[in-house]
TISE-64347 format. One record per residue (C-alpha): chain; y negated, z negated, x negated. Coordinates in pm, 1 decimal. Each point is the difference from the previous one (the first is absolute). Layout:
BEGIN
{chain=A	north=Y	up=Z	east=X};
...
//
This chain:
BEGIN
{chain=A	north=-5.3	up=-0.5	east=5.2};
{chain=A	north=-364.9	up=83.5	east=-139.5};
{chain=A	north=-187.1	up=-286.6	east=-105.9};
{chain=A	north=-272.1	up=127.8	east=292.1};
{chain=A	north=258.1	up=-100.6	east=235.3};
{chain=A	north=162.3	up=-286.9	east=-165.6};
{chain=A	north=-172.5	up=-257.3	east=267.6};
{chain=A	north=-143.8	up=183.4	east=270.0};
{chain=A	north=-76.3	up=-331.8	east=174.9};
{chain=A	north=-246.0	up=-92.8	east=-260.4};
{chain=A	north=-156.4	up=338.4	east=49.0};
{chain=A	north=-72.4	up=-68.0	east=350.0};
{chain=A	north=-128.6	up=-355.6	east=-54.8};
{chain=A	north=-250.6	up=162.0	east=-255.4};
{chain=A	north=-131.4	up=232.1	east=284.9};
{chain=A	north=206.0	up=324.6	east=-40.8};
{chain=A	north=5.2	up=219.8	east=316.0};
{chain=A	north=225.1	up=-121.6	east=271.7};
{chain=A	north=127.5	up=95.8	east=331.9};
{chain=A	north=-309.1	up=2.6	east=269.4};
{chain=A	north=65.0	up=-238.2	east=288.6};
{chain=A	north=-320.1	up=-30.8	east=192.5};
{chain=A	north=-333.3	up=208.1	east=97.5};
{chain=A	north=-192.5	up=-203.4	east=-246.2};
{chain=A	north=214.4	up=63.6	east=-291.5};
{chain=A	north=-14.3	up=366.4	east=121.2};
{chain=A	north=-370.6	up=12.5	east=-30.5};
{chain=A	north=18.2	up=-178.4	east=-329.9};
{chain=A	north=204.9	up=288.8	east=-148.6};
{chain=A	north=-176.1	up=286.2	east=153.5};
{chain=A	north=-279.6	up=-138.3	east=-163.6};
{chain=A	north=133.4	up=-10.8	east=-320.1};
{chain=A	north=129.7	up=368.3	east=54.3};
{chain=A	north=-334.9	up=92.4	east=86.1};
{chain=A	north=-135.8	up=-150.0	east=-319.0};
{chain=A	north=250.0	up=146.3	east=-213.7};
{chain=A	north=18.2	up=362.0	east=150.7};
{chain=A	north=-383.8	up=7.2	east=-43.4};
{chain=A	north=30.6	up=14.5	east=-396.5};
{chain=A	north=-71.7	up=353.8	east=-130.1};
{chain=A	north=246.7	up=-37.6	east=-277.1};
{chain=A	north=271.6	up=-287.4	east=92.4};
{chain=A	north=240.0	up=-104.4	east=-299.9};
{chain=A	north=372.8	up=31.9	east=28.9};
{chain=A	north=26.0	up=-354.7	east=125.1};
{chain=A	north=-261.4	up=69.8	east=259.2};
{chain=A	north=191.7	up=299.5	east=116.8};
{chain=A	north=325.4	up=-190.6	east=3.1};
{chain=A	north=-191.3	up=-275.7	east=221.4};
{chain=A	north=-111.9	up=245.0	east=236.1};
{chain=A	north=324.5	up=159.5	east=54.0};
{chain=A	north=145.7	up=-372.9	east=65.8};
{chain=A	north=-271.0	up=-134.1	east=234.4};
{chain=A	north=20.0	up=329.4	east=194.5};
{chain=A	north=361.4	up=-27.8	east=59.7};
{chain=A	north=-41.4	up=-379.1	east=81.0};
{chain=A	north=-278.3	up=104.5	east=255.4};
{chain=A	north=208.8	up=272.1	east=132.2};
{chain=A	north=269.6	up=-225.5	east=77.6};
{chain=A	north=-177.4	up=-262.9	east=182.4};
{chain=A	north=-181.8	up=256.7	east=220.5};
{chain=A	north=314.3	up=194.1	east=94.5};
{chain=A	north=176.4	up=-338.3	east=105.3};
{chain=A	north=-303.0	up=-182.3	east=143.4};
{chain=A	north=-141.0	up=268.8	east=226.5};
{chain=A	north=242.9	up=256.1	east=121.9};
{chain=A	north=-168.3	up=314.5	east=101.3};
{chain=A	north=-170.7	up=45.8	east=397.4};
{chain=A	north=113.8	up=265.1	east=221.3};
{chain=A	north=-246.1	up=276.4	east=85.9};
{chain=A	north=26.5	up=254.0	east=280.9};
{chain=A	north=-49.9	up=350.6	east=-85.7};
{chain=A	north=-253.0	up=69.5	east=287.8};
{chain=A	north=-206.0	up=-302.1	east=-170.7};
{chain=A	north=19.4	up=142.3	east=-361.0};
{chain=A	north=-125.1	up=369.7	east=174.2};
{chain=A	north=-240.6	up=-186.1	east=187.7};
{chain=A	north=-136.2	up=-148.4	east=-311.8};
{chain=A	north=10.9	up=312.8	east=-218.2};
{chain=A	north=-231.1	up=167.0	east=279.3};
{chain=A	north=-243.7	up=-265.3	east=30.1};
{chain=A	north=-67.9	up=-31.8	east=-382.7};
{chain=A	north=29.3	up=378.2	east=-84.8};
{chain=A	north=-274.2	up=35.4	east=325.9};
{chain=A	north=249.4	up=235.2	east=177.6};
{chain=A	north=60.1	up=56.7	east=365.3};
{chain=A	north=329.2	up=80.7	east=148.3};
{chain=A	north=-89.1	up=352.5	east=15.5};
{chain=A	north=-44.4	up=12.5	east=-371.3};
{chain=A	north=362.3	up=-62.6	east=-56.7};
{chain=A	north=106.2	up=202.1	east=292.0};
{chain=A	north=137.7	up=293.3	east=-237.3};
{chain=A	north=229.7	up=-271.6	east=-185.5};
{chain=A	north=159.0	up=-113.0	east=342.7};
{chain=A	north=-3.5	up=329.7	east=192.0};
{chain=A	north=-271.1	up=-92.8	east=254.5};
{chain=A	north=-261.5	up=-229.8	east=99.5};
{chain=A	north=219.6	up=-139.8	east=283.3};
{chain=A	north=278.6	up=-79.4	east=-227.1};
{chain=A	north=-249.5	up=-207.7	east=-226.1};
{chain=A	north=-66.0	up=-213.0	east=326.0};
{chain=A	north=366.7	up=-54.5	east=88.3};
{chain=A	north=62.4	up=-117.3	east=-358.7};
{chain=A	north=-302.6	up=-251.0	east=-23.2};
{chain=A	north=91.4	up=-126.9	east=346.0};
{chain=A	north=352.4	up=-57.6	east=-127.8};
{chain=A	north=162.8	up=228.2	east=265.0};
{chain=A	north=121.3	up=241.3	east=-260.6};
{chain=A	north=158.2	up=-22.2	east=-348.3};
{chain=A	north=-120.0	up=155.1	east=-296.8};
{chain=A	north=256.5	up=278.1	east=-137.8};
{chain=A	north=93.1	up=87.8	east=-333.1};
{chain=A	north=-241.0	up=282.0	east=5.6};
{chain=A	north=-276.8	up=-174.6	east=130.6};
{chain=A	north=43.6	up=-285.0	east=-295.1};
{chain=A	north=25.8	up=244.9	east=-261.6};
{chain=A	north=-330.5	up=161.4	east=119.0};
{chain=A	north=-177.2	up=-295.6	east=56.4};
{chain=A	north=95.8	up=-170.6	east=-342.0};
{chain=A	north=-129.1	up=355.2	east=-187.8};
{chain=A	north=-324.1	up=-27.2	east=218.6};
{chain=A	north=-60.6	up=-349.8	east=-84.2};
{chain=A	north=160.0	up=-28.3	east=-330.6};
{chain=A	north=237.9	up=-299.1	east=93.4};
{chain=A	north=331.2	up=-64.5	east=-66.4};
{chain=A	north=209.0	up=117.0	east=308.3};
{chain=A	north=167.1	up=-370.7	east=18.0};
{chain=A	north=-312.4	up=-125.0	east=158.4};
{chain=A	north=50.9	up=195.3	east=306.4};
{chain=A	north=355.3	up=-108.2	east=82.4};
{chain=A	north=30.7	up=-350.8	east=241.8};
{chain=A	north=72.2	up=-222.8	east=-329.7};
{chain=A	north=-210.6	up=-200.4	east=-240.3};
{chain=A	north=-258.6	up=136.1	east=-253.1};
{chain=A	north=-35.3	up=-152.1	east=-320.1};
{chain=A	north=-328.7	up=-182.8	east=-101.9};
{chain=A	north=-60.1	up=283.3	east=-250.5};
{chain=A	north=11.2	up=280.6	east=292.7};
{chain=A	north=-237.4	up=-235.3	east=195.8};
{chain=A	north=-261.9	up=9.5	east=-312.8};
{chain=A	north=32.4	up=381.8	east=17.9};
{chain=A	north=-64.3	up=28.8	east=334.8};
{chain=A	north=-303.3	up=-209.9	east=-4.6};
{chain=A	north=-139.0	up=209.4	east=-319.7};
{chain=A	north=70.9	up=340.1	east=178.7};
{chain=A	north=-236.7	up=-146.8	east=271.8};
{chain=A	north=-275.8	up=-32.5	east=-253.4};
{chain=A	north=-179.8	up=324.8	east=-70.5};
{chain=A	north=-33.0	up=-96.3	east=-375.4};
{chain=A	north=366.6	up=-118.4	east=-11.1};
{chain=A	north=-110.6	up=-307.7	east=-155.0};
{chain=A	north=-37.1	up=-365.9	east=127.4};
{chain=A	north=-7.3	up=-345.4	east=-137.4};
{chain=A	north=307.3	up=-209.2	east=14.1};
{chain=A	north=-184.2	up=-237.4	east=260.4};
{chain=A	north=-89.3	up=294.4	east=199.6};
{chain=A	north=355.6	up=113.0	east=21.2};
{chain=A	north=132.7	up=-351.5	east=69.6};
{chain=A	north=-239.9	up=-7.1	east=294.3};
{chain=A	north=77.1	up=347.1	east=146.2};
{chain=A	north=396.6	up=-41.3	east=-63.2};
{chain=A	north=-61.7	up=-341.1	east=222.6};
{chain=A	north=-211.3	up=139.6	east=252.4};
{chain=A	north=184.8	up=332.0	east=78.5};
{chain=A	north=313.4	up=-212.7	east=-5.1};
{chain=A	north=170.6	up=219.6	east=-275.9};
{chain=A	north=170.4	up=-274.0	east=-187.3};
{chain=A	north=23.9	up=-394.3	east=54.6};
{chain=A	north=156.5	up=-252.4	east=-189.0};
{chain=A	north=275.9	up=-225.6	east=171.4};
{chain=A	north=-277.3	up=-274.4	east=43.1};
{chain=A	north=-205.6	up=248.2	east=217.6};
{chain=A	north=-288.4	up=58.9	east=-245.2};
{chain=A	north=-92.6	up=320.3	east=-169.5};
{chain=A	north=93.3	up=45.7	east=-360.0};
{chain=A	north=-302.0	up=-139.9	east=-212.2};
{chain=A	north=-172.1	up=192.2	east=-235.6};
{chain=A	north=183.1	up=-159.7	east=-302.5};
{chain=A	north=346.2	up=115.4	east=131.0};
{chain=A	north=-185.1	up=351.6	east=86.2};
{chain=A	north=-64.9	up=-4.2	east=-387.8};
{chain=A	north=320.5	up=-107.1	east=-133.5};
{chain=A	north=146.7	up=267.8	east=245.8};
{chain=A	north=-199.2	up=271.9	east=-130.4};
{chain=A	north=52.3	up=-83.9	east=-354.5};
{chain=A	north=371.5	up=-1.1	east=49.2};
{chain=A	north=-27.0	up=358.0	east=180.9};
{chain=A	north=-202.3	up=115.5	east=-293.2};
{chain=A	north=283.3	up=-62.5	east=-246.5};
{chain=A	north=282.9	up=185.8	east=198.9};
{chain=A	north=-234.5	up=260.7	east=171.8};
{chain=A	north=-285.1	up=58.6	east=-236.3};
{chain=A	north=-112.1	up=323.6	east=219.5};
{chain=A	north=-62.9	up=-205.8	east=324.4};
{chain=A	north=-269.0	up=-260.7	east=-110.8};
{chain=A	north=-251.3	up=-115.6	east=-254.9};
{chain=A	north=-254.7	up=-255.3	east=-7.0};
{chain=A	north=-361.5	up=144.2	east=-38.6};
{chain=A	north=-140.2	up=-309.6	east=-81.8};
{chain=A	north=41.9	up=-386.7	east=16.7};
{chain=A	north=189.6	up=-46.2	east=329.6};
{chain=A	north=-75.6	up=366.5	east=141.2};
{chain=A	north=296.1	up=216.9	east=67.2};
{chain=A	north=2.7	up=365.9	east=-5.5};
{chain=A	north=273.0	up=247.4	east=176.9};
{chain=A	north=92.5	up=269.7	east=-223.9};
{chain=A	north=261.6	up=173.3	east=195.1};
{chain=A	north=-223.9	up=65.4	east=299.6};
{chain=A	north=21.7	up=341.4	east=235.3};
{chain=A	north=-267.4	up=256.4	east=-95.8};
{chain=A	north=-266.8	up=86.7	east=209.5};
{chain=A	north=8.8	up=278.8	east=253.5};
{chain=A	north=-218.4	up=288.9	east=28.3};
{chain=A	north=-133.7	up=100.2	east=342.4};
{chain=A	north=301.6	up=254.9	east=25.6};
{chain=A	north=248.4	up=-299.2	east=-12.8};
{chain=A	north=115.7	up=90.9	east=-338.6};
{chain=A	north=-27.0	up=-237.3	east=-306.8};
{chain=A	north=-303.8	up=68.5	east=-188.1};
//
């Protein structure tokens, strides 16, 4: 056994990172992660700490806060509102304006072709249109898609995620700004083409849909 792990209980006693067991500890760890990832040129040890703390945060969040349900009609309604679109605007994707009305009222389900066209139109994962949970990452993405600049602060994202009911923690509260920050940083590690930080606490969506010209084609 290596000398590093010869006495793990001593490591814990001296303050080594440990399993997160409360929201208070989660806040403490996300603050530590925030401080570490702000460094422009982290050392090898700091990189190791970032990876370890990210794993601990991810473990706690996945076990403590199960992902809520989101109905396809609610997601579609949100996308319309936050992209300033009417039902008529997405009639081509669903076949007719009456079909749009039926879907939004819950009287008709989206089919595979609808979902494919809508996901392409809004630049979101097809998974958000299924009657199942969406991840916090998708909730963040939906908020940023609704912003003209495709950017927002972690506090703004937290407020809007909660207000729109896109994602709630088990305790019924919206995810705090620090949890948004930690999730974005974890996403950047795995999907660097999706988000980036455009300043302290400001999240920018990179993989956003291209604007359309008056003819309806991507510019």
